[in-house]
PyMOL Python script that loads the backbone (N, CA, C, O; Angstrom):
from pymol import cmd

cmd.read_pdbstr("""\
ATOM      1  N   UNK A   1       0.358   4.192  15.239  1.00  0.00           N
ATOM      2  CA  UNK A   1       0.559   2.808  13.988  1.00  0.00           C
ATOM      3  C   UNK A   1       0.560   3.341  12.883  1.00  0.00           C
ATOM      4  O   UNK A   1       0.033   4.378  12.481  1.00  0.00           O
ATOM      5  N   UNK A   2       1.562   2.115  12.095  1.00  0.00           N
ATOM      6  CA  UNK A   2       1.334   2.469  10.753  1.00  0.00           C
ATOM      7  C   UNK A   2       1.252   1.338   9.960  1.00  0.00           C
ATOM      8  O   UNK A   2       1.620   0.315  10.537  1.00  0.00           O
ATOM      9  N   UNK A   3       0.764   1.164   8.455  1.00  0.00           N
ATOM     10  CA  UNK A   3       0.595   0.369   7.750  1.00  0.00           C
ATOM     11  C   UNK A   3       1.435  -0.170   6.763  1.00  0.00           C
ATOM     12  O   UNK A   3       1.118   0.161   5.620  1.00  0.00           O
ATOM     13  N   UNK A   4       2.587  -1.036   6.887  1.00  0.00           N
ATOM     14  CA  UNK A   4       3.380  -1.198   5.876  1.00  0.00           C
ATOM     15  C   UNK A   4       3.196  -1.880   4.815  1.00  0.00           C
ATOM     16  O   UNK A   4       2.997  -3.090   4.920  1.00  0.00           O
ATOM     17  N   UNK A   5       3.222  -1.256   3.558  1.00  0.00           N
ATOM     18  CA  UNK A   5       2.920  -2.680   2.471  1.00  0.00           C
ATOM     19  C   UNK A   5       4.414  -2.443   1.732  1.00  0.00           C
ATOM     20  O   UNK A   5       4.870  -1.382   1.306  1.00  0.00           O
ATOM     21  N   UNK A   6       5.020  -3.773   1.721  1.00  0.00           N
ATOM     22  CA  UNK A   6       5.990  -4.158   1.047  1.00  0.00           C
ATOM     23  C   UNK A   6       6.013  -5.472   0.213  1.00  0.00           C
ATOM     24  O   UNK A   6       4.996  -6.117  -0.042  1.00  0.00           O
ATOM     25  N   UNK A   7       7.417  -5.848  -0.233  1.00  0.00           N
ATOM     26  CA  UNK A   7       7.187  -7.014  -1.320  1.00  0.00           C
ATOM     27  C   UNK A   7       7.214  -6.825  -2.695  1.00  0.00           C
ATOM     28  O   UNK A   7       7.633  -7.664  -3.492  1.00  0.00           O
ATOM     29  N   UNK A   8       6.558  -5.206  -3.120  1.00  0.00           N
ATOM     30  CA  UNK A   8       6.279  -5.454  -4.494  1.00  0.00           C
ATOM     31  C   UNK A   8       7.956  -5.098  -5.024  1.00  0.00           C
ATOM     32  O   UNK A   8       8.419  -3.958  -4.980  1.00  0.00           O
ATOM     33  N   UNK A   9       8.435  -5.847  -5.331  1.00  0.00           N
ATOM     34  CA  UNK A   9       9.924  -5.950  -6.018  1.00  0.00           C
ATOM     35  C   UNK A   9      10.086  -5.675  -7.302  1.00  0.00           C
ATOM     36  O   UNK A   9      11.217  -5.652  -7.789  1.00  0.00           O
ATOM     37  N   UNK A  10       8.636  -5.351  -8.255  1.00  0.00           N
ATOM     38  CA  UNK A  10       8.663  -4.942  -9.837  1.00  0.00           C
ATOM     39  C   UNK A  10       9.216  -3.686  -9.898  1.00  0.00           C
ATOM     40  O   UNK A  10       8.791  -2.995  -8.973  1.00  0.00           O
ATOM     41  N   UNK A  11       9.916  -3.165 -10.544  1.00  0.00           N
ATOM     42  CA  UNK A  11      10.920  -1.841 -10.388  1.00  0.00           C
ATOM     43  C   UNK A  11       9.844  -0.787 -11.597  1.00  0.00           C
ATOM     44  O   UNK A  11       9.803   0.426 -11.806  1.00  0.00           O
ATOM     45  N   UNK A  12       9.060  -2.007 -12.202  1.00  0.00           N
ATOM     46  CA  UNK A  12       8.115  -1.755 -13.584  1.00  0.00           C
ATOM     47  C   UNK A  12       6.719  -0.574 -13.064  1.00  0.00           C
ATOM     48  O   UNK A  12       6.232   0.285 -13.798  1.00  0.00           O
ATOM     49  N   UNK A  13       6.221  -0.928 -11.288  1.00  0.00           N
ATOM     50  CA  UNK A  13       5.370  -0.497 -10.901  1.00  0.00           C
ATOM     51  C   UNK A  13       5.577   0.649 -10.005  1.00  0.00           C
ATOM     52  O   UNK A  13       6.422   0.627  -9.109  1.00  0.00           O
ATOM     53  N   UNK A  14       4.823   1.632 -10.239  1.00  0.00           N
ATOM     54  CA  UNK A  14       5.323   3.039 -10.041  1.00  0.00           C
ATOM     55  C   UNK A  14       4.304   3.063  -8.090  1.00  0.00           C
ATOM     56  O   UNK A  14       3.117   3.200  -7.793  1.00  0.00           O
ATOM     57  N   UNK A  15       5.444   2.873  -7.340  1.00  0.00           N
ATOM     58  CA  UNK A  15       5.007   2.659  -5.912  1.00  0.00           C
ATOM     59  C   UNK A  15       4.439   3.958  -5.653  1.00  0.00           C
ATOM     60  O   UNK A  15       3.686   3.921  -4.680  1.00  0.00           O
ATOM     61  N   UNK A  16       4.577   5.524  -6.390  1.00  0.00           N
ATOM     62  CA  UNK A  16       4.228   6.587  -5.744  1.00  0.00           C
ATOM     63  C   UNK A  16       2.518   6.395  -6.222  1.00  0.00           C
ATOM     64  O   UNK A  16       1.542   6.685  -5.530  1.00  0.00           O
ATOM     65  N   UNK A  17       2.521   5.895  -7.427  1.00  0.00           N
ATOM     66  CA  UNK A  17       0.988   5.853  -7.810  1.00  0.00           C
ATOM     67  C   UNK A  17       0.202   4.797  -7.170  1.00  0.00           C
ATOM     68  O   UNK A  17      -1.023   4.912  -7.117  1.00  0.00           O
ATOM     69  N   UNK A  18       0.709   3.931  -6.753  1.00  0.00           N
ATOM     70  CA  UNK A  18       0.040   2.835  -5.981  1.00  0.00           C
ATOM     71  C   UNK A  18      -0.107   3.481  -4.729  1.00  0.00           C
ATOM     72  O   UNK A  18      -1.244   3.437  -4.261  1.00  0.00           O
ATOM     73  N   UNK A  19       1.007   4.235  -3.885  1.00  0.00           N
ATOM     74  CA  UNK A  19       0.236   4.837  -2.804  1.00  0.00           C
ATOM     75  C   UNK A  19      -0.609   5.639  -2.456  1.00  0.00           C
ATOM     76  O   UNK A  19      -1.313   5.738  -1.452  1.00  0.00           O
ATOM     77  N   UNK A  20      -0.458   6.388  -3.638  1.00  0.00           N
ATOM     78  CA  UNK A  20      -1.721   7.283  -3.954  1.00  0.00           C
ATOM     79  C   UNK A  20      -2.660   6.778  -4.140  1.00  0.00           C
ATOM     80  O   UNK A  20      -3.600   7.552  -3.958  1.00  0.00           O
ATOM     81  N   UNK A  21      -2.988   5.710  -4.462  1.00  0.00           N
ATOM     82  CA  UNK A  21      -4.451   5.080  -4.609  1.00  0.00           C
ATOM     83  C   UNK A  21      -4.932   4.679  -3.093  1.00  0.00           C
ATOM     84  O   UNK A  21      -6.051   5.012  -2.701  1.00  0.00           O
ATOM     85  N   UNK A  22      -4.001   3.926  -2.243  1.00  0.00           N
ATOM     86  CA  UNK A  22      -4.085   3.580  -1.123  1.00  0.00           C
ATOM     87  C   UNK A  22      -4.404   4.447  -0.087  1.00  0.00           C
ATOM     88  O   UNK A  22      -5.182   4.258   0.848  1.00  0.00           O
ATOM     89  N   UNK A  23      -3.525   5.704  -0.426  1.00  0.00           N
ATOM     90  CA  UNK A  23      -3.691   6.646   0.525  1.00  0.00           C
ATOM     91  C   UNK A  23      -5.422   7.364   0.415  1.00  0.00           C
ATOM     92  O   UNK A  23      -6.093   7.840   1.332  1.00  0.00           O
ATOM     93  N   UNK A  24      -5.705   7.244  -0.755  1.00  0.00           N
ATOM     94  CA  UNK A  24      -7.295   7.912  -1.139  1.00  0.00           C
ATOM     95  C   UNK A  24      -8.238   6.451  -0.983  1.00  0.00           C
ATOM     96  O   UNK A  24      -9.459   6.294  -0.969  1.00  0.00           O
ATOM     97  N   UNK A  25      -7.641   5.939  -0.925  1.00  0.00           N
ATOM     98  CA  UNK A  25      -8.890   4.721  -0.415  1.00  0.00           C
ATOM     99  C   UNK A  25      -9.226   4.156   1.020  1.00  0.00           C
ATOM    100  O   UNK A  25     -10.173   3.512   1.470  1.00  0.00           O
ATOM    101  N   UNK A  26      -7.725   4.808   1.704  1.00  0.00           N
ATOM    102  CA  UNK A  26      -7.955   4.752   3.428  1.00  0.00           C
ATOM    103  C   UNK A  26      -8.112   5.728   4.070  1.00  0.00           C
ATOM    104  O   UNK A  26      -8.338   5.781   5.279  1.00  0.00           O
ATOM    105  N   UNK A  27      -7.965   6.953   3.018  1.00  0.00           N
ATOM    106  CA  UNK A  27      -8.253   8.192   3.930  1.00  0.00           C
ATOM    107  C   UNK A  27      -7.018   8.714   4.923  1.00  0.00           C
ATOM    108  O   UNK A  27      -7.039   9.225   6.043  1.00  0.00           O
ATOM    109  N   UNK A  28      -6.079   8.408   4.140  1.00  0.00           N
ATOM    110  CA  UNK A  28      -4.833   8.453   5.231  1.00  0.00           C
ATOM    111  C   UNK A  28      -3.450   9.169   4.498  1.00  0.00           C
ATOM    112  O   UNK A  28      -3.083   9.111   3.325  1.00  0.00           O
ATOM    113  N   UNK A  29      -2.936   9.756   5.489  1.00  0.00           N
ATOM    114  CA  UNK A  29      -1.251  10.535   4.981  1.00  0.00           C
ATOM    115  C   UNK A  29      -0.806   8.989   4.981  1.00  0.00           C
ATOM    116  O   UNK A  29      -1.236   7.947   5.477  1.00  0.00           O
ATOM    117  N   UNK A  30       0.719   9.532   3.839  1.00  0.00           N
ATOM    118  CA  UNK A  30       1.692   8.380   4.009  1.00  0.00           C
ATOM    119  C   UNK A  30       2.659   8.068   3.103  1.00  0.00           C
ATOM    120  O   UNK A  30       2.453   8.883   2.204  1.00  0.00           O
ATOM    121  N   UNK A  31       3.423   7.515   2.838  1.00  0.00           N
ATOM    122  CA  UNK A  31       4.588   8.342   1.976  1.00  0.00           C
ATOM    123  C   UNK A  31       6.026   6.608   1.425  1.00  0.00           C
ATOM    124  O   UNK A  31       6.284   5.800   2.317  1.00  0.00           O
ATOM    125  N   UNK A  32       6.423   6.492   0.551  1.00  0.00           N
ATOM    126  CA  UNK A  32       6.840   5.802  -0.023  1.00  0.00           C
ATOM    127  C   UNK A  32       8.571   5.814   0.606  1.00  0.00           C
ATOM    128  O   UNK A  32       9.180   6.874   0.456  1.00  0.00           O
ATOM    129  N   UNK A  33       9.207   4.796   1.197  1.00  0.00           N
ATOM    130  CA  UNK A  33      10.262   4.655   1.566  1.00  0.00           C
ATOM    131  C   UNK A  33      11.165   3.461   1.196  1.00  0.00           C
ATOM    132  O   UNK A  33      10.703   2.433   1.690  1.00  0.00           O
ATOM    133  N   UNK A  34      12.389   3.229   0.436  1.00  0.00           N
ATOM    134  CA  UNK A  34      13.294   2.421   0.258  1.00  0.00           C
ATOM    135  C   UNK A  34      11.773   0.738  -0.423  1.00  0.00           C
ATOM    136  O   UNK A  34      11.651  -0.378   0.080  1.00  0.00           O
ATOM    137  N   UNK A  35      11.216   1.166  -1.266  1.00  0.00           N
ATOM    138  CA  UNK A  35      10.276   0.480  -1.973  1.00  0.00           C
ATOM    139  C   UNK A  35       9.397   0.103  -1.087  1.00  0.00           C
ATOM    140  O   UNK A  35       8.872  -0.970  -1.387  1.00  0.00           O
ATOM    141  N   UNK A  36       9.000   0.610  -0.025  1.00  0.00           N
ATOM    142  CA  UNK A  36       7.771   0.457   0.723  1.00  0.00           C
ATOM    143  C   UNK A  36       6.843   1.445   0.812  1.00  0.00           C
ATOM    144  O   UNK A  36       7.214   2.608   0.654  1.00  0.00           O
ATOM    145  N   UNK A  37       5.618   1.175   1.052  1.00  0.00           N
ATOM    146  CA  UNK A  37       4.519   1.968   1.261  1.00  0.00           C
ATOM    147  C   UNK A  37       4.343   2.298   2.817  1.00  0.00           C
ATOM    148  O   UNK A  37       4.671   1.424   3.619  1.00  0.00           O
ATOM    149  N   UNK A  38       3.847   3.502   3.275  1.00  0.00           N
ATOM    150  CA  UNK A  38       3.742   3.282   4.546  1.00  0.00           C
ATOM    151  C   UNK A  38       2.688   4.206   4.559  1.00  0.00           C
ATOM    152  O   UNK A  38       2.504   5.174   3.820  1.00  0.00           O
ATOM    153  N   UNK A  39       1.786   3.633   5.821  1.00  0.00           N
ATOM    154  CA  UNK A  39       0.309   4.641   5.568  1.00  0.00           C
ATOM    155  C   UNK A  39       0.015   4.828   6.742  1.00  0.00           C
ATOM    156  O   UNK A  39       0.070   3.788   7.398  1.00  0.00           O
ATOM    157  N   UNK A  40      -0.350   5.935   7.441  1.00  0.00           N
ATOM    158  CA  UNK A  40      -0.598   6.566   8.829  1.00  0.00           C
ATOM    159  C   UNK A  40      -2.020   5.898   9.021  1.00  0.00           C
ATOM    160  O   UNK A  40      -3.039   6.209   8.404  1.00  0.00           O
ATOM    161  N   UNK A  41      -1.869   4.674  10.240  1.00  0.00           N
ATOM    162  CA  UNK A  41      -2.826   4.243  10.967  1.00  0.00           C
ATOM    163  C   UNK A  41      -3.030   2.892  10.589  1.00  0.00           C
ATOM    164  O   UNK A  41      -2.262   2.337   9.803  1.00  0.00           O
ATOM    165  N   UNK A  42      -4.265   2.177  11.222  1.00  0.00           N
ATOM    166  CA  UNK A  42      -4.659   0.712  11.106  1.00  0.00           C
ATOM    167  C   UNK A  42      -5.193   0.567   9.806  1.00  0.00           C
ATOM    168  O   UNK A  42      -6.415   0.712   9.844  1.00  0.00           O
ATOM    169  N   UNK A  43      -4.668   0.286   8.417  1.00  0.00           N
ATOM    170  CA  UNK A  43      -5.619  -0.187   7.540  1.00  0.00           C
ATOM    171  C   UNK A  43      -5.360  -0.990   6.667  1.00  0.00           C
ATOM    172  O   UNK A  43      -5.702  -0.901   5.488  1.00  0.00           O
ATOM    173  N   UNK A  44      -4.440  -2.247   7.401  1.00  0.00           N
ATOM    174  CA  UNK A  44      -4.563  -3.347   6.815  1.00  0.00           C
ATOM    175  C   UNK A  44      -5.815  -3.990   6.149  1.00  0.00           C
ATOM    176  O   UNK A  44      -5.553  -4.287   4.984  1.00  0.00           O
ATOM    177  N   UNK A  45      -6.798  -4.231   6.426  1.00  0.00           N
ATOM    178  CA  UNK A  45      -8.080  -4.730   5.653  1.00  0.00           C
ATOM    179  C   UNK A  45      -8.413  -3.790   4.426  1.00  0.00           C
ATOM    180  O   UNK A  45      -8.957  -4.242   3.418  1.00  0.00           O
ATOM    181  N   UNK A  46      -8.040  -2.384   4.566  1.00  0.00           N
ATOM    182  CA  UNK A  46      -8.503  -2.005   3.172  1.00  0.00           C
ATOM    183  C   UNK A  46      -8.052  -1.777   2.447  1.00  0.00           C
ATOM    184  O   UNK A  46      -8.643  -1.516   1.399  1.00  0.00           O
ATOM    185  N   UNK A  47      -6.431  -1.727   2.584  1.00  0.00           N
ATOM    186  CA  UNK A  47      -5.343  -1.532   1.982  1.00  0.00           C
ATOM    187  C   UNK A  47      -5.429  -3.268   0.918  1.00  0.00           C
ATOM    188  O   UNK A  47      -5.470  -3.376  -0.308  1.00  0.00           O
ATOM    189  N   UNK A  48      -5.430  -4.150   1.755  1.00  0.00           N
ATOM    190  CA  UNK A  48      -5.201  -5.614   1.322  1.00  0.00           C
ATOM    191  C   UNK A  48      -6.347  -5.734   0.342  1.00  0.00           C
ATOM    192  O   UNK A  48      -6.193  -6.233  -0.773  1.00  0.00           O
ATOM    193  N   UNK A  49      -7.764  -5.156   0.885  1.00  0.00           N
ATOM    194  CA  UNK A  49      -8.626  -4.998  -0.137  1.00  0.00           C
ATOM    195  C   UNK A  49      -8.476  -4.171  -1.679  1.00  0.00           C
ATOM    196  O   UNK A  49      -8.861  -4.449  -2.815  1.00  0.00           O
ATOM    197  N   UNK A  50      -8.039  -3.510  -1.338  1.00  0.00           N
ATOM    198  CA  UNK A  50      -7.794  -2.579  -2.517  1.00  0.00           C
ATOM    199  C   UNK A  50      -6.995  -3.278  -3.694  1.00  0.00           C
ATOM    200  O   UNK A  50      -7.349  -3.650  -4.813  1.00  0.00           O
ATOM    201  N   UNK A  51      -5.357  -3.332  -2.784  1.00  0.00           N
ATOM    202  CA  UNK A  51      -4.435  -4.296  -3.597  1.00  0.00           C
ATOM    203  C   UNK A  51      -4.608  -5.263  -4.397  1.00  0.00           C
ATOM    204  O   UNK A  51      -4.025  -5.296  -5.480  1.00  0.00           O
ATOM    205  N   UNK A  52      -5.749  -6.567  -3.843  1.00  0.00           N
ATOM    206  CA  UNK A  52      -6.511  -7.088  -4.222  1.00  0.00           C
ATOM    207  C   UNK A  52      -7.107  -7.195  -5.782  1.00  0.00           C
ATOM    208  O   UNK A  52      -6.839  -7.958  -6.710  1.00  0.00           O
ATOM    209  N   UNK A  53      -8.199  -5.889  -5.617  1.00  0.00           N
ATOM    210  CA  UNK A  53      -9.040  -5.676  -6.626  1.00  0.00           C
ATOM    211  C   UNK A  53      -7.557  -5.124  -7.511  1.00  0.00           C
ATOM    212  O   UNK A  53      -8.244  -4.324  -8.146  1.00  0.00           O
ATOM    213  N   UNK A  54      -7.037  -5.035  -7.718  1.00  0.00           N
ATOM    214  CA  UNK A  54      -5.692  -4.241  -8.579  1.00  0.00           C
ATOM    215  C   UNK A  54      -4.797  -5.337  -9.107  1.00  0.00           C
ATOM    216  O   UNK A  54      -3.842  -5.051  -9.830  1.00  0.00           O
ATOM    217  N   UNK A  55      -5.049  -6.464  -8.802  1.00  0.00           N
ATOM    218  CA  UNK A  55      -4.210  -7.881  -9.241  1.00  0.00           C
ATOM    219  C   UNK A  55      -2.961  -8.269  -8.172  1.00  0.00           C
ATOM    220  O   UNK A  55      -2.217  -9.203  -8.470  1.00  0.00           O
ATOM    221  N   UNK A  56      -2.753  -7.497  -6.883  1.00  0.00           N
ATOM    222  CA  UNK A  56      -1.960  -7.913  -6.551  1.00  0.00           C
ATOM    223  C   UNK A  56      -2.117  -9.481  -5.450  1.00  0.00           C
ATOM    224  O   UNK A  56      -3.044  -9.563  -4.644  1.00  0.00           O
ATOM    225  N   UNK A  57      -1.402 -10.250  -5.554  1.00  0.00           N
ATOM    226  CA  UNK A  57      -1.596 -11.101  -4.205  1.00  0.00           C
ATOM    227  C   UNK A  57      -0.920 -10.712  -2.732  1.00  0.00           C
ATOM    228  O   UNK A  57       0.200 -10.289  -2.443  1.00  0.00           O
ATOM    229  N   UNK A  58      -1.757 -10.946  -2.156  1.00  0.00           N
ATOM    230  CA  UNK A  58      -1.628  -9.943  -0.713  1.00  0.00           C
ATOM    231  C   UNK A  58      -1.473 -11.450   0.834  1.00  0.00           C
ATOM    232  O   UNK A  58      -2.341 -12.302   1.029  1.00  0.00           O
ATOM    233  N   UNK A  59      -0.392 -11.339   1.496  1.00  0.00           N
ATOM    234  CA  UNK A  59      -0.186 -11.666   2.421  1.00  0.00           C
ATOM    235  C   UNK A  59      -0.183 -10.904   3.621  1.00  0.00           C
ATOM    236  O   UNK A  59       0.798 -10.230   3.935  1.00  0.00           O
ATOM    237  N   UNK A  60      -1.666 -10.990   4.617  1.00  0.00           N
ATOM    238  CA  UNK A  60      -1.529  -9.940   5.603  1.00  0.00           C
ATOM    239  C   UNK A  60      -0.562 -10.544   6.952  1.00  0.00           C
ATOM    240  O   UNK A  60      -0.654 -11.761   7.110  1.00  0.00           O
ATOM    241  N   UNK A  61       0.205  -9.916   7.773  1.00  0.00           N
ATOM    242  CA  UNK A  61       0.676 -10.332   9.161  1.00  0.00           C
ATOM    243  C   UNK A  61       0.698  -9.383  10.144  1.00  0.00           C
ATOM    244  O   UNK A  61       1.072  -9.678  11.279  1.00  0.00           O
TER     245      UNK A  61
END
""", "prot")
cmd.dss("prot")
cmd.show_as("cartoon", "prot")
cmd.util.cbc("prot")
cmd.orient("prot")
């Protein structure tokens, strides 16, 4: 199971730093590939909450 965070197209956003925040909040591993963040495990709810707290609009699919 992998949780994918995509759709963050603003190149001014440091996806590496955002991935670090999400990995810490979800207590999981992960990586950044082609402007997407992949988190190991099912972390949709927790990742959505953290993103919303950081000002991102979230759509869960």
